[in-house]
C-alpha positions in Angstrom: -46.0 0.1 -76.0 -46.5 3.5 -77.4 -43.9 5.0 -75.0 -41.1 3.4 -76.9 -39.9 5.7 -79.7 -37.6 3.2 -81.3 -38.2 -0.4 -82.2 -34.8 -1.3 -80.9 -35.7 0.0 -77.4 -38.9 -2.0 -77.4 -36.9 -5.2 -78.4 -34.4 -4.6 -75.6 -37.2 -4.2 -73.1 -39.1 -7.3 -74.2 -35.9 -9.4 -74.2 -35.3 -8.6 -70.5 -38.9 -8.3 -69.4 -40.1 -11.8 -70.6 -37.7 -14.0 -68.6 -38.0 -11.8 -65.5 -41.8 -11.8 -65.6 -42.0 -15.5 -66.1 -39.7 -15.9 -63.1 -42.0 -14.1 -60.7 -45.4 -14.9 -62.2 -46.5 -17.9 -60.2 -50.2 -18.1 -61.0 -51.3 -17.3 -57.5 -54.9 -18.5 -58.0 -53.8 -22.0 -59.1 -51.7 -22.9 -56.0 -52.2 -23.0 -52.3 -50.9 -20.2 -50.1 -48.1 -22.2 -48.6 -46.8 -23.3 -52.1 -47.1 -19.7 -53.4 -45.1 -18.4 -50.4 -42.4 -21.0 -50.9 -42.0 -20.3 -54.6 -42.0 -16.6 -54.0 -39.3 -16.8 -51.3 -37.2 -19.0 -53.6 -37.7 -16.5 -56.5 -36.7 -13.5 -54.4 -33.6 -15.3 -53.0 -32.5 -16.1 -56.5 -33.1 -12.6 -57.7 -31.1 -11.1 -54.8 -28.3 -13.5 -55.7 -28.3 -12.5 -59.3 -28.3 -8.8 -58.4 -25.4 -9.1 -56.0 -23.0 -10.6 -58.6 
């Protein structure tokens, strides 16, 4: 986090990064490949829908 010169910039980044990271982090090692693929496809579809708005 040394690349952030201002505390406010870090706070903005953290506020956006946390929900996005949690949305795409599916704990690959804890699920089967088929389940992982389905959740990944659903997450990408939702992300594309949010970006198109």
